PyMOL Python script that loads the backbone (N, CA, C, O; Angstrom):
from pymol import cmd

cmd.read_pdbstr("""\
ATOM      1  N   MET A   1     -43.954  49.780   3.473  1.00  0.00           N
ATOM      2  CA  MET A   1     -45.339  49.581   3.081  1.00  0.00           C
ATOM      3  C   MET A   1     -46.061  48.714   4.042  1.00  0.00           C
ATOM      4  O   MET A   1     -47.193  49.028   4.411  1.00  0.00           O
ATOM      5  N   LEU A   2     -45.421  47.544   4.508  1.00  0.00           N
ATOM      6  CA  LEU A   2     -46.067  46.735   5.382  1.00  0.00           C
ATOM      7  C   LEU A   2     -46.411  47.418   6.687  1.00  0.00           C
ATOM      8  O   LEU A   2     -47.509  47.249   7.219  1.00  0.00           O
ATOM      9  N   ASP A   3     -45.467  48.191   7.200  1.00  0.00           N
ATOM     10  CA  ASP A   3     -45.749  48.946   8.436  1.00  0.00           C
ATOM     11  C   ASP A   3     -46.956  49.789   8.294  1.00  0.00           C
ATOM     12  O   ASP A   3     -47.729  49.913   9.244  1.00  0.00           O
ATOM     13  N   GLU A   4     -47.155  50.358   7.195  1.00  0.00           N
ATOM     14  CA  GLU A   4     -48.295  51.220   6.915  1.00  0.00           C
ATOM     15  C   GLU A   4     -49.622  50.424   6.897  1.00  0.00           C
ATOM     16  O   GLU A   4     -50.649  50.887   7.395  1.00  0.00           O
ATOM     17  N   ALA A   5     -49.568  49.290   6.345  1.00  0.00           N
ATOM     18  CA  ALA A   5     -50.711  48.363   6.278  1.00  0.00           C
ATOM     19  C   ALA A   5     -51.008  47.794   7.676  1.00  0.00           C
ATOM     20  O   ALA A   5     -52.177  47.514   7.941  1.00  0.00           O
ATOM     21  N   LEU A   6     -50.076  47.607   8.560  1.00  0.00           N
ATOM     22  CA  LEU A   6     -50.249  47.043   9.848  1.00  0.00           C
ATOM     23  C   LEU A   6     -50.942  48.164  10.778  1.00  0.00           C
ATOM     24  O   LEU A   6     -51.698  47.803  11.681  1.00  0.00           O
ATOM     25  N   VAL A   7     -50.692  49.442  10.559  1.00  0.00           N
ATOM     26  CA  VAL A   7     -51.204  50.550  11.361  1.00  0.00           C
ATOM     27  C   VAL A   7     -52.631  50.458  11.433  1.00  0.00           C
ATOM     28  O   VAL A   7     -53.195  50.703  12.499  1.00  0.00           O
ATOM     29  N   LYS A   8     -53.285  50.126  10.395  1.00  0.00           N
ATOM     30  CA  LYS A   8     -54.834  50.044  10.448  1.00  0.00           C
ATOM     31  C   LYS A   8     -55.338  49.012  11.277  1.00  0.00           C
ATOM     32  O   LYS A   8     -56.529  49.049  11.583  1.00  0.00           O
ATOM     33  N   TYR A   9     -54.565  48.038  11.714  1.00  0.00           N
ATOM     34  CA  TYR A   9     -54.929  46.925  12.562  1.00  0.00           C
ATOM     35  C   TYR A   9     -54.278  47.063  14.003  1.00  0.00           C
ATOM     36  O   TYR A   9     -54.395  46.205  14.879  1.00  0.00           O
ATOM     37  N   ASN A  10     -53.608  48.202  14.129  1.00  0.00           N
ATOM     38  CA  ASN A  10     -53.001  48.591  15.423  1.00  0.00           C
ATOM     39  C   ASN A  10     -51.858  47.521  15.736  1.00  0.00           C
ATOM     40  O   ASN A  10     -51.623  47.190  16.898  1.00  0.00           O
ATOM     41  N   LEU A  11     -51.187  47.018  14.696  1.00  0.00           N
ATOM     42  CA  LEU A  11     -50.085  46.057  14.888  1.00  0.00           C
ATOM     43  C   LEU A  11     -48.766  46.689  14.484  1.00  0.00           C
ATOM     44  O   LEU A  11     -48.754  47.644  13.708  1.00  0.00           O
ATOM     45  N   VAL A  12     -47.655  46.176  14.995  1.00  0.00           N
ATOM     46  CA  VAL A  12     -46.272  46.446  14.490  1.00  0.00           C
ATOM     47  C   VAL A  12     -45.680  45.163  14.044  1.00  0.00           C
ATOM     48  O   VAL A  12     -46.192  44.091  14.369  1.00  0.00           O
ATOM     49  N   MET A  13     -44.550  45.244  13.260  1.00  0.00           N
ATOM     50  CA  MET A  13     -43.902  44.139  12.714  1.00  0.00           C
ATOM     51  C   MET A  13     -43.593  42.944  13.632  1.00  0.00           C
ATOM     52  O   MET A  13     -43.802  41.787  13.264  1.00  0.00           O
ATOM     53  N   PRO A  14     -43.093  43.257  14.833  1.00  0.00           N
ATOM     54  CA  PRO A  14     -42.755  42.139  15.773  1.00  0.00           C
ATOM     55  C   PRO A  14     -44.004  41.337  16.096  1.00  0.00           C
ATOM     56  O   PRO A  14     -43.939  40.111  16.191  1.00  0.00           O
ATOM     57  N   GLN A  15     -45.193  42.034  16.276  1.00  0.00           N
ATOM     58  CA  GLN A  15     -46.384  41.346  16.643  1.00  0.00           C
ATOM     59  C   GLN A  15     -46.874  40.498  15.476  1.00  0.00           C
ATOM     60  O   GLN A  15     -47.492  39.453  15.684  1.00  0.00           O
ATOM     61  N   LEU A  16     -46.588  40.963  14.185  1.00  0.00           N
ATOM     62  CA  LEU A  16     -46.884  40.027  13.096  1.00  0.00           C
ATOM     63  C   LEU A  16     -46.020  38.767  13.085  1.00  0.00           C
ATOM     64  O   LEU A  16     -46.507  37.688  12.745  1.00  0.00           O
ATOM     65  N   GLY A  17     -44.782  38.889  13.443  1.00  0.00           N
ATOM     66  CA  GLY A  17     -43.855  37.761  13.658  1.00  0.00           C
ATOM     67  C   GLY A  17     -44.451  36.772  14.695  1.00  0.00           C
ATOM     68  O   GLY A  17     -44.457  35.557  14.495  1.00  0.00           O
ATOM     69  N   VAL A  18     -44.955  37.357  15.817  1.00  0.00           N
ATOM     70  CA  VAL A  18     -45.499  36.592  16.954  1.00  0.00           C
ATOM     71  C   VAL A  18     -46.683  35.843  16.438  1.00  0.00           C
ATOM     72  O   VAL A  18     -46.749  34.637  16.676  1.00  0.00           O
ATOM     73  N   LEU A  19     -47.634  36.443  15.747  1.00  0.00           N
ATOM     74  CA  LEU A  19     -48.818  35.774  15.133  1.00  0.00           C
ATOM     75  C   LEU A  19     -48.343  34.673  14.276  1.00  0.00           C
ATOM     76  O   LEU A  19     -48.857  33.563  14.415  1.00  0.00           O
ATOM     77  N   ARG A  20     -47.417  34.865  13.406  1.00  0.00           N
ATOM     78  CA  ARG A  20     -46.966  33.870  12.452  1.00  0.00           C
ATOM     79  C   ARG A  20     -46.389  32.616  13.269  1.00  0.00           C
ATOM     80  O   ARG A  20     -46.728  31.470  12.972  1.00  0.00           O
ATOM     81  N   ILE A  21     -45.578  32.869  14.222  1.00  0.00           N
ATOM     82  CA  ILE A  21     -45.106  31.734  15.033  1.00  0.00           C
ATOM     83  C   ILE A  21     -46.252  30.990  15.760  1.00  0.00           C
ATOM     84  O   ILE A  21     -46.262  29.760  15.740  1.00  0.00           O
ATOM     85  N   VAL A  22     -47.138  31.628  16.346  1.00  0.00           N
ATOM     86  CA  VAL A  22     -48.236  31.020  17.023  1.00  0.00           C
ATOM     87  C   VAL A  22     -49.125  30.275  16.102  1.00  0.00           C
ATOM     88  O   VAL A  22     -49.611  29.190  16.424  1.00  0.00           O
ATOM     89  N   ASN A  23     -49.352  30.866  14.914  1.00  0.00           N
ATOM     90  CA  ASN A  23     -50.116  30.171  13.844  1.00  0.00           C
ATOM     91  C   ASN A  23     -49.514  28.866  13.441  1.00  0.00           C
ATOM     92  O   ASN A  23     -50.240  27.885  13.281  1.00  0.00           O
ATOM     93  N   GLU A  24     -48.153  28.803  13.261  1.00  0.00           N
ATOM     94  CA  GLU A  24     -47.531  27.641  12.824  1.00  0.00           C
ATOM     95  C   GLU A  24     -47.398  26.612  13.900  1.00  0.00           C
ATOM     96  O   GLU A  24     -47.470  25.420  13.604  1.00  0.00           O
ATOM     97  N   ALA A  25     -47.193  27.035  15.230  1.00  0.00           N
ATOM     98  CA  ALA A  25     -46.986  26.185  16.302  1.00  0.00           C
ATOM     99  C   ALA A  25     -48.327  25.638  16.938  1.00  0.00           C
ATOM    100  O   ALA A  25     -48.436  24.495  17.381  1.00  0.00           O
ATOM    101  N   GLY A  26     -49.208  26.464  16.933  1.00  0.00           N
ATOM    102  CA  GLY A  26     -50.577  26.094  17.392  1.00  0.00           C
ATOM    103  C   GLY A  26     -50.706  26.718  18.879  1.00  0.00           C
ATOM    104  O   GLY A  26     -51.585  27.530  19.166  1.00  0.00           O
ATOM    105  N   ARG A  27     -49.838  26.298  19.695  1.00  0.00           N
ATOM    106  CA  ARG A  27     -49.717  26.807  21.046  1.00  0.00           C
ATOM    107  C   ARG A  27     -48.208  26.764  21.453  1.00  0.00           C
ATOM    108  O   ARG A  27     -47.541  25.746  21.270  1.00  0.00           O
ATOM    109  N   VAL A  28     -47.706  27.861  21.992  1.00  0.00           N
ATOM    110  CA  VAL A  28     -46.322  28.037  22.200  1.00  0.00           C
ATOM    111  C   VAL A  28     -46.166  28.821  23.421  1.00  0.00           C
ATOM    112  O   VAL A  28     -47.032  29.613  23.793  1.00  0.00           O
ATOM    113  N   SER A  29     -44.959  28.591  24.120  1.00  0.00           N
ATOM    114  CA  SER A  29     -44.735  29.422  25.347  1.00  0.00           C
ATOM    115  C   SER A  29     -44.229  30.820  24.877  1.00  0.00           C
ATOM    116  O   SER A  29     -43.579  31.016  23.850  1.00  0.00           O
ATOM    117  N   GLN A  30     -44.605  31.721  25.742  1.00  0.00           N
ATOM    118  CA  GLN A  30     -44.156  33.100  25.540  1.00  0.00           C
ATOM    119  C   GLN A  30     -42.593  33.186  25.509  1.00  0.00           C
ATOM    120  O   GLN A  30     -42.012  33.927  24.717  1.00  0.00           O
ATOM    121  N   GLN A  31     -41.983  32.439  26.355  1.00  0.00           N
ATOM    122  CA  GLN A  31     -40.507  32.407  26.372  1.00  0.00           C
ATOM    123  C   GLN A  31     -39.880  31.955  25.061  1.00  0.00           C
ATOM    124  O   GLN A  31     -38.896  32.529  24.594  1.00  0.00           O
ATOM    125  N   ASP A  32     -40.504  30.853  24.442  1.00  0.00           N
ATOM    126  CA  ASP A  32     -39.969  30.319  23.298  1.00  0.00           C
ATOM    127  C   ASP A  32     -40.223  31.268  22.157  1.00  0.00           C
ATOM    128  O   ASP A  32     -39.348  31.375  21.298  1.00  0.00           O
ATOM    129  N   ILE A  33     -41.306  31.951  22.065  1.00  0.00           N
ATOM    130  CA  ILE A  33     -41.567  33.032  20.968  1.00  0.00           C
ATOM    131  C   ILE A  33     -40.455  34.003  21.133  1.00  0.00           C
ATOM    132  O   ILE A  33     -39.784  34.299  20.145  1.00  0.00           O
ATOM    133  N   GLY A  34     -40.193  34.538  22.324  1.00  0.00           N
ATOM    134  CA  GLY A  34     -39.219  35.582  22.543  1.00  0.00           C
ATOM    135  C   GLY A  34     -37.862  35.165  22.067  1.00  0.00           C
ATOM    136  O   GLY A  34     -37.141  35.900  21.393  1.00  0.00           O
ATOM    137  N   ASP A  35     -37.517  33.839  22.484  1.00  0.00           N
ATOM    138  CA  ASP A  35     -36.247  33.372  22.031  1.00  0.00           C
ATOM    139  C   ASP A  35     -36.105  33.209  20.529  1.00  0.00           C
ATOM    140  O   ASP A  35     -35.014  33.372  19.983  1.00  0.00           O
ATOM    141  N   PHE A  36     -37.259  32.872  19.827  1.00  0.00           N
ATOM    142  CA  PHE A  36     -37.159  32.614  18.450  1.00  0.00           C
ATOM    143  C   PHE A  36     -37.002  33.984  17.681  1.00  0.00           C
ATOM    144  O   PHE A  36     -36.209  34.102  16.748  1.00  0.00           O
ATOM    145  N   VAL A  37     -37.748  34.935  18.097  1.00  0.00           N
ATOM    146  CA  VAL A  37     -37.718  36.360  17.433  1.00  0.00           C
ATOM    147  C   VAL A  37     -36.745  37.320  18.045  1.00  0.00           C
ATOM    148  O   VAL A  37     -36.650  38.487  17.663  1.00  0.00           O
ATOM    149  N   VAL A  38     -36.002  36.783  19.034  1.00  0.00           N
ATOM    150  CA  VAL A  38     -34.962  37.527  19.793  1.00  0.00           C
ATOM    151  C   VAL A  38     -35.544  38.894  20.305  1.00  0.00           C
ATOM    152  O   VAL A  38     -35.051  39.976  19.987  1.00  0.00           O
ATOM    153  N   ILE A  39     -36.591  38.755  21.092  1.00  0.00           N
ATOM    154  CA  ILE A  39     -37.166  39.913  21.721  1.00  0.00           C
ATOM    155  C   ILE A  39     -37.005  39.744  23.282  1.00  0.00           C
ATOM    156  O   ILE A  39     -37.207  38.656  23.821  1.00  0.00           O
ATOM    157  N   ASP A  40     -36.650  40.817  23.944  1.00  0.00           N
ATOM    158  CA  ASP A  40     -36.458  40.679  25.378  1.00  0.00           C
ATOM    159  C   ASP A  40     -37.881  40.532  26.093  1.00  0.00           C
ATOM    160  O   ASP A  40     -38.946  40.830  25.551  1.00  0.00           O
ATOM    161  N   LYS A  41     -37.748  40.049  27.338  1.00  0.00           N
ATOM    162  CA  LYS A  41     -38.971  39.659  27.997  1.00  0.00           C
ATOM    163  C   LYS A  41     -40.123  40.799  28.145  1.00  0.00           C
ATOM    164  O   LYS A  41     -41.328  40.614  27.976  1.00  0.00           O
ATOM    165  N   ALA A  42     -39.524  41.942  28.477  1.00  0.00           N
ATOM    166  CA  ALA A  42     -40.431  43.130  28.664  1.00  0.00           C
ATOM    167  C   ALA A  42     -41.126  43.540  27.440  1.00  0.00           C
ATOM    168  O   ALA A  42     -42.300  43.910  27.482  1.00  0.00           O
ATOM    169  N   SER A  43     -40.402  43.487  26.269  1.00  0.00           N
ATOM    170  CA  SER A  43     -41.007  43.855  24.997  1.00  0.00           C
ATOM    171  C   SER A  43     -42.095  42.788  24.636  1.00  0.00           C
ATOM    172  O   SER A  43     -43.189  43.094  24.160  1.00  0.00           O
ATOM    173  N   MET A  44     -41.701  41.527  24.902  1.00  0.00           N
ATOM    174  CA  MET A  44     -42.595  40.381  24.519  1.00  0.00           C
ATOM    175  C   MET A  44     -43.940  40.528  25.289  1.00  0.00           C
ATOM    176  O   MET A  44     -45.019  40.420  24.707  1.00  0.00           O
ATOM    177  N   VAL A  45     -43.832  40.774  26.591  1.00  0.00           N
ATOM    178  CA  VAL A  45     -45.041  40.961  27.314  1.00  0.00           C
ATOM    179  C   VAL A  45     -45.865  42.094  26.876  1.00  0.00           C
ATOM    180  O   VAL A  45     -47.091  42.006  26.941  1.00  0.00           O
ATOM    181  N   LYS A  46     -45.259  43.206  26.411  1.00  0.00           N
ATOM    182  CA  LYS A  46     -45.911  44.360  25.829  1.00  0.00           C
ATOM    183  C   LYS A  46     -46.582  43.900  24.554  1.00  0.00           C
ATOM    184  O   LYS A  46     -47.770  44.174  24.384  1.00  0.00           O
ATOM    185  N   PHE A  47     -45.924  43.240  23.674  1.00  0.00           N
ATOM    186  CA  PHE A  47     -46.462  42.795  22.383  1.00  0.00           C
ATOM    187  C   PHE A  47     -47.724  41.875  22.588  1.00  0.00           C
ATOM    188  O   PHE A  47     -48.769  42.032  21.956  1.00  0.00           O
ATOM    189  N   ILE A  48     -47.516  40.883  23.553  1.00  0.00           N
ATOM    190  CA  ILE A  48     -48.649  39.946  23.749  1.00  0.00           C
ATOM    191  C   ILE A  48     -49.781  40.595  24.401  1.00  0.00           C
ATOM    192  O   ILE A  48     -50.921  40.288  24.050  1.00  0.00           O
ATOM    193  N   ASP A  49     -49.568  41.525  25.382  1.00  0.00           N
ATOM    194  CA  ASP A  49     -50.619  42.330  25.944  1.00  0.00           C
ATOM    195  C   ASP A  49     -51.510  42.959  24.892  1.00  0.00           C
ATOM    196  O   ASP A  49     -52.738  42.884  24.923  1.00  0.00           O
ATOM    197  N   GLN A  50     -50.834  43.564  23.991  1.00  0.00           N
ATOM    198  CA  GLN A  50     -51.538  44.296  22.916  1.00  0.00           C
ATOM    199  C   GLN A  50     -52.405  43.315  22.068  1.00  0.00           C
ATOM    200  O   GLN A  50     -53.580  43.543  21.781  1.00  0.00           O
ATOM    201  N   LEU A  51     -51.709  42.195  21.694  1.00  0.00           N
ATOM    202  CA  LEU A  51     -52.449  41.156  20.881  1.00  0.00           C
ATOM    203  C   LEU A  51     -53.613  40.526  21.613  1.00  0.00           C
ATOM    204  O   LEU A  51     -54.590  40.109  20.991  1.00  0.00           O
ATOM    205  N   GLU A  52     -53.511  40.452  22.986  1.00  0.00           N
ATOM    206  CA  GLU A  52     -54.603  39.989  23.875  1.00  0.00           C
ATOM    207  C   GLU A  52     -55.717  41.027  23.788  1.00  0.00           C
ATOM    208  O   GLU A  52     -56.873  40.663  23.570  1.00  0.00           O
ATOM    209  N   LYS A  53     -55.392  42.341  23.955  1.00  0.00           N
ATOM    210  CA  LYS A  53     -56.383  43.335  23.915  1.00  0.00           C
ATOM    211  C   LYS A  53     -57.121  43.434  22.550  1.00  0.00           C
ATOM    212  O   LYS A  53     -58.313  43.738  22.512  1.00  0.00           O
ATOM    213  N   LEU A  54     -56.388  43.169  21.413  1.00  0.00           N
ATOM    214  CA  LEU A  54     -57.082  43.047  20.199  1.00  0.00           C
ATOM    215  C   LEU A  54     -57.796  41.747  19.984  1.00  0.00           C
ATOM    216  O   LEU A  54     -58.403  41.586  18.925  1.00  0.00           O
ATOM    217  N   LYS A  55     -57.776  40.790  20.907  1.00  0.00           N
ATOM    218  CA  LYS A  55     -58.451  39.516  20.971  1.00  0.00           C
ATOM    219  C   LYS A  55     -57.960  38.703  19.808  1.00  0.00           C
ATOM    220  O   LYS A  55     -58.766  38.033  19.163  1.00  0.00           O
ATOM    221  N   LEU A  56     -56.676  38.723  19.500  1.00  0.00           N
ATOM    222  CA  LEU A  56     -56.030  37.997  18.463  1.00  0.00           C
ATOM    223  C   LEU A  56     -55.316  36.707  19.193  1.00  0.00           C
ATOM    224  O   LEU A  56     -55.240  35.641  18.582  1.00  0.00           O
ATOM    225  N   VAL A  57     -54.865  36.831  20.352  1.00  0.00           N
ATOM    226  CA  VAL A  57     -54.205  35.655  21.031  1.00  0.00           C
ATOM    227  C   VAL A  57     -54.846  35.571  22.504  1.00  0.00           C
ATOM    228  O   VAL A  57     -55.472  36.504  23.008  1.00  0.00           O
ATOM    229  N   SER A  58     -54.612  34.342  23.125  1.00  0.00           N
ATOM    230  CA  SER A  58     -54.914  34.176  24.426  1.00  0.00           C
ATOM    231  C   SER A  58     -53.702  33.633  25.134  1.00  0.00           C
ATOM    232  O   SER A  58     -52.872  32.936  24.550  1.00  0.00           O
ATOM    233  N   ARG A  59     -53.620  33.951  26.352  1.00  0.00           N
ATOM    234  CA  ARG A  59     -52.535  33.563  27.229  1.00  0.00           C
ATOM    235  C   ARG A  59     -53.041  32.802  28.394  1.00  0.00           C
ATOM    236  O   ARG A  59     -53.882  33.271  29.161  1.00  0.00           O
ATOM    237  N   LYS A  60     -52.510  31.598  28.524  1.00  0.00           N
ATOM    238  CA  LYS A  60     -52.837  30.751  29.620  1.00  0.00           C
ATOM    239  C   LYS A  60     -51.689  30.144  30.326  1.00  0.00           C
ATOM    240  O   LYS A  60     -50.617  29.971  29.747  1.00  0.00           O
ATOM    241  N   SER A  61     -51.885  29.813  31.575  1.00  0.00           N
ATOM    242  CA  SER A  61     -50.770  29.133  32.378  1.00  0.00           C
ATOM    243  C   SER A  61     -50.576  27.620  31.924  1.00  0.00           C
ATOM    244  O   SER A  61     -51.550  26.915  31.656  1.00  0.00           O
ATOM    245  N   HIS A  62     -49.429  27.218  31.861  1.00  0.00           N
ATOM    246  CA  HIS A  62     -49.113  25.921  31.605  1.00  0.00           C
ATOM    247  C   HIS A  62     -49.764  25.006  32.585  1.00  0.00           C
ATOM    248  O   HIS A  62     -49.949  25.410  33.733  1.00  0.00           O
ATOM    249  N   GLU A  63     -50.167  23.669  32.185  1.00  0.00           N
ATOM    250  CA  GLU A  63     -50.914  22.844  33.067  1.00  0.00           C
ATOM    251  C   GLU A  63     -50.200  22.452  34.291  1.00  0.00           C
ATOM    252  O   GLU A  63     -50.818  22.328  35.348  1.00  0.00           O
ATOM    253  N   THR A  64     -48.812  22.230  34.200  1.00  0.00           N
ATOM    254  CA  THR A  64     -48.028  21.777  35.359  1.00  0.00           C
ATOM    255  C   THR A  64     -47.034  22.897  35.847  1.00  0.00           C
ATOM    256  O   THR A  64     -46.517  22.844  36.963  1.00  0.00           O
ATOM    257  N   ASP A  65     -46.822  23.802  35.049  1.00  0.00           N
ATOM    258  CA  ASP A  65     -45.889  24.833  35.504  1.00  0.00           C
ATOM    259  C   ASP A  65     -46.406  26.313  35.275  1.00  0.00           C
ATOM    260  O   ASP A  65     -46.215  26.940  34.233  1.00  0.00           O
ATOM    261  N   ARG A  66     -47.069  26.779  36.356  1.00  0.00           N
ATOM    262  CA  ARG A  66     -47.792  28.112  36.241  1.00  0.00           C
ATOM    263  C   ARG A  66     -46.997  29.297  35.816  1.00  0.00           C
ATOM    264  O   ARG A  66     -47.557  30.320  35.422  1.00  0.00           O
ATOM    265  N   ARG A  67     -45.635  29.173  35.892  1.00  0.00           N
ATOM    266  CA  ARG A  67     -44.709  30.206  35.563  1.00  0.00           C
ATOM    267  C   ARG A  67     -44.681  30.311  33.982  1.00  0.00           C
ATOM    268  O   ARG A  67     -44.397  31.389  33.460  1.00  0.00           O
ATOM    269  N   ILE A  68     -44.966  29.231  33.246  1.00  0.00           N
ATOM    270  CA  ILE A  68     -44.939  29.276  31.807  1.00  0.00           C
ATOM    271  C   ILE A  68     -46.312  29.697  31.361  1.00  0.00           C
ATOM    272  O   ILE A  68     -47.367  29.225  31.784  1.00  0.00           O
ATOM    273  N   LYS A  69     -46.173  30.663  30.436  1.00  0.00           N
ATOM    274  CA  LYS A  69     -47.450  31.232  29.671  1.00  0.00           C
ATOM    275  C   LYS A  69     -47.519  30.702  28.334  1.00  0.00           C
ATOM    276  O   LYS A  69     -46.579  30.860  27.555  1.00  0.00           O
ATOM    277  N   LEU A  70     -48.588  30.073  28.011  1.00  0.00           N
ATOM    278  CA  LEU A  70     -48.787  29.476  26.658  1.00  0.00           C
ATOM    279  C   LEU A  70     -49.658  30.425  25.778  1.00  0.00           C
ATOM    280  O   LEU A  70     -50.721  30.863  26.216  1.00  0.00           O
ATOM    281  N   ILE A  71     -49.251  30.703  24.673  1.00  0.00           N
ATOM    282  CA  ILE A  71     -49.946  31.706  23.740  1.00  0.00           C
ATOM    283  C   ILE A  71     -50.620  30.850  22.567  1.00  0.00           C
ATOM    284  O   ILE A  71     -50.019  29.937  22.001  1.00  0.00           O
ATOM    285  N   SER A  72     -51.878  31.222  22.273  1.00  0.00           N
ATOM    286  CA  SER A  72     -52.472  30.528  21.210  1.00  0.00           C
ATOM    287  C   SER A  72     -53.382  31.532  20.524  1.00  0.00           C
ATOM    288  O   SER A  72     -53.823  32.478  21.175  1.00  0.00           O
ATOM    289  N   LEU A  73     -53.683  31.375  19.254  1.00  0.00           N
ATOM    290  CA  LEU A  73     -54.623  32.228  18.536  1.00  0.00           C
ATOM    291  C   LEU A  73     -56.041  32.043  18.960  1.00  0.00           C
ATOM    292  O   LEU A  73     -56.495  30.939  19.258  1.00  0.00           O
ATOM    293  N   THR A  74     -56.752  33.188  18.982  1.00  0.00           N
ATOM    294  CA  THR A  74     -58.231  33.080  19.252  1.00  0.00           C
ATOM    295  C   THR A  74     -58.924  32.762  17.943  1.00  0.00           C
ATOM    296  O   THR A  74     -58.390  32.752  16.834  1.00  0.00           O
ATOM    297  N   ALA A  75     -60.211  32.498  18.235  1.00  0.00           N
ATOM    298  CA  ALA A  75     -61.084  32.271  17.053  1.00  0.00           C
ATOM    299  C   ALA A  75     -61.226  33.405  16.142  1.00  0.00           C
ATOM    300  O   ALA A  75     -61.442  33.295  14.935  1.00  0.00           O
ATOM    301  N   SER A  76     -61.079  34.622  16.857  1.00  0.00           N
ATOM    302  CA  SER A  76     -61.286  35.866  15.987  1.00  0.00           C
ATOM    303  C   SER A  76     -60.034  36.392  15.141  1.00  0.00           C
ATOM    304  O   SER A  76     -60.037  37.397  14.431  1.00  0.00           O
ATOM    305  N   CYS A  77     -58.990  35.537  15.349  1.00  0.00           N
ATOM    306  CA  CYS A  77     -57.767  35.825  14.547  1.00  0.00           C
ATOM    307  C   CYS A  77     -57.874  34.953  13.275  1.00  0.00           C
ATOM    308  O   CYS A  77     -57.827  33.724  13.322  1.00  0.00           O
ATOM    309  N   HIS A  78     -58.008  35.604  12.229  1.00  0.00           N
ATOM    310  CA  HIS A  78     -58.239  34.827  10.987  1.00  0.00           C
ATOM    311  C   HIS A  78     -56.945  34.768  10.152  1.00  0.00           C
ATOM    312  O   HIS A  78     -56.879  35.247   9.020  1.00  0.00           O
ATOM    313  N   CYS A  79     -55.919  34.155  10.774  1.00  0.00           N
ATOM    314  CA  CYS A  79     -54.686  33.864  10.097  1.00  0.00           C
ATOM    315  C   CYS A  79     -54.757  32.643   9.242  1.00  0.00           C
ATOM    316  O   CYS A  79     -55.312  31.621   9.646  1.00  0.00           O
ATOM    317  N   PRO A  80     -54.170  32.743   7.996  1.00  0.00           N
ATOM    318  CA  PRO A  80     -54.226  31.645   7.035  1.00  0.00           C
ATOM    319  C   PRO A  80     -53.489  30.347   7.529  1.00  0.00           C
ATOM    320  O   PRO A  80     -53.460  29.345   6.815  1.00  0.00           O
TER     321      PRO A  80
END
""", "prot")
cmd.dss("prot")
cmd.show_as("cartoon", "prot")
cmd.util.cbc("prot")
cmd.orient("prot")
């Protein structure tokens, strides 16, 4: 049922998990999210790309290590 509800938002379950983690953490590295939800790097990039396209998250380089991508919710993401 949840999968069906997510379809109207163009989301899949793993993306919902990503949004929950970012909502709780505030700002978290892409690698840490992948480690937490046990998603490989390629899939994580795909999920984050889609969330960015939907304007739900933003991805920025870390201040001191540009290899690290930090993920945060956007103002248009109305997560509780």
